[in-house]
Every structure is written in structure tokens, then in C-alpha cells.
RODO-2510 file (C-alpha; in nm, 4 decimals, decimal comma):
residues 84
     n   res          X          Y          Z
     1     m    -3,3219     3,2645     2,7926
     2     m    -3,1515     3,3231     2,4676
     3     g    -2,7781     3,2692     2,4513
     4     y    -2,7676     3,0782     2,7791
     5     y    -2,4986     2,8131     2,7941
     6     n    -2,4802     2,5924     3,0984
     7     s    -2,2785     2,6964     3,4002
     8     y    -1,9470     2,6073     3,2348
     9     g    -2,0011     2,8504     2,9514
    10     w    -1,9842     2,5766     2,6861
    11     n    -2,2659     2,4179     2,5005
    12     s    -2,2255     2,0380     2,4979
    13     w    -2,2706     2,0343     2,1189
    14     m    -1,9823     2,2764     2,0774
    15     l    -1,7596     2,0447     2,2791
    16     i    -1,8629     1,7404     2,0756
    17     v    -1,7974     1,9193     1,7460
    18     m    -1,4562     2,0357     1,8688
    19     l    -1,3638     1,6739     1,9422
    20     v    -1,5173     1,5167     1,6305
    21     w    -1,3681     1,7485     1,3636
    22     p    -1,0042     1,6513     1,4301
    23     l    -1,1061     1,2839     1,4216
    24     l    -1,2834     1,3305     1,0890
    25     l    -0,9848     1,5183     0,9478
    26     a    -0,7447     1,2443     1,0605
    27     a    -0,9699     0,9758     0,9085
    28     a    -0,9837     1,1633     0,5768
    29     i    -0,6040     1,2001     0,5639
    30     w    -0,5593     0,8307     0,6479
    31     a    -0,8067     0,7318     0,3740
    32     v    -0,6273     0,9390     0,1095
    33     i    -0,2909     0,7878     0,2045
    34     a    -0,4308     0,4334     0,2120
    35     i    -0,5944     0,4701    -0,1300
    36     t    -0,3024     0,6341    -0,3074
    37     r    -0,0222     0,4217    -0,1610
    38     d     0,1247     0,1633    -0,3978
    39     r     0,0519    -0,1813    -0,2561
    40     r     0,3691    -0,3450    -0,3913
    41     g     0,6012    -0,1081    -0,2074
    42     i     0,7700     0,0231    -0,5228
    43     s     0,6968     0,3809    -0,4247
    44     s     0,8717     0,3258    -0,0925
    45     g     1,2001     0,2469    -0,2696
    46     v     1,1773    -0,1338    -0,2659
    47     a     1,2062    -0,2458    -0,6276
    48     e     1,1027    -0,5862    -0,7572
    49     t     1,4049    -0,8051    -0,8311
    50     p     1,4262    -1,0043    -1,1552
    51     l     1,3713    -1,3293    -0,9618
    52     d     1,0619    -1,1829    -0,7975
    53     a     0,9279    -1,0802    -1,1382
    54     l     0,9979    -1,4290    -1,2727
    55     r     0,8201    -1,5918    -0,9765
    56     r     0,5223    -1,3590    -1,0220
    57     r     0,4985    -1,4399    -1,3962
    58     f     0,5151    -1,8135    -1,3232
    59     a     0,2513    -1,7829    -1,0504
    60     n     0,0230    -1,5904    -1,2881
    61     g     0,0628    -1,8613    -1,5540
    62     d     0,2366    -1,6314    -1,8026
    63     i     0,5245    -1,8785    -1,8504
    64     t     0,5570    -2,2565    -1,8332
    65     q     0,7529    -2,4490    -1,5738
    66     q     1,0316    -2,5215    -1,8225
    67     e     1,0600    -2,1533    -1,9169
    68     y     1,0646    -2,0659    -1,5471
    69     l     1,3407    -2,3144    -1,4669
    70     e     1,5537    -2,2044    -1,7625
    71     a     1,5174    -1,8369    -1,6809
    72     r     1,5828    -1,8978    -1,3109
    73     g     1,8973    -2,0883    -1,3970
    74     i     2,0193    -1,8042    -1,6171
    75     l     1,9435    -1,5458    -1,3502
    76     k     2,1175    -1,7464    -1,0803
    77     n     2,4072    -1,8316    -1,3158
    78     d     2,3489    -2,2019    -1,2533
    79     v     2,3002    -2,2739    -1,6209
    80     s     2,4774    -2,0904    -1,8955
    81     r     2,2990    -2,0108    -2,2196
    82     e     2,3449    -2,2586    -2,4951
    83     t     2,5401    -2,1207    -2,7864
    84     q     2,4211    -2,2213    -3,1252
***
């Protein structure tokens, strides 16, 4: 018989599709948010402090230990700059 759907009036494939589409839509939205979100949290309003930037530069090897200690002292006001 053409057009016959079981006794409930729903084809099982129709029910599966109705349940799967919202899940696929939610997964797509989650993927877009996960990909576009800034990993460092700057977009969420949390800015990197100068000490954090200094620590990151030292960890990356951009500055030496002496440069790190001098800059940290200046930032923490432990050591004043030498006047020449």
C-alpha cells in the first residue's frame, strides 16, 4: 500500500530525522563557537596584565633572565630605575 505509515501514523525514519536535526544544529553551533572563541580569554574581558606578558615573554625565550628580573622589579616597584 502506498502512503501507509504504521499504526501510529508516523514513519520511524521521520521520527529519527526529527530527533537528529536539532542535535546536528546544536553541534554545528557549538563548533562555530569553539573555533571562533579566543583561547586566551581576552575577548571575554580578561586582559593580560603586564606581569603576565613579561612571564610569557620569558617563558618563550624572548628575554633573558636578567632582563626578566629587572623588568619584574620595575613593574613591582621593588627596584627603581637607575638614573644616569
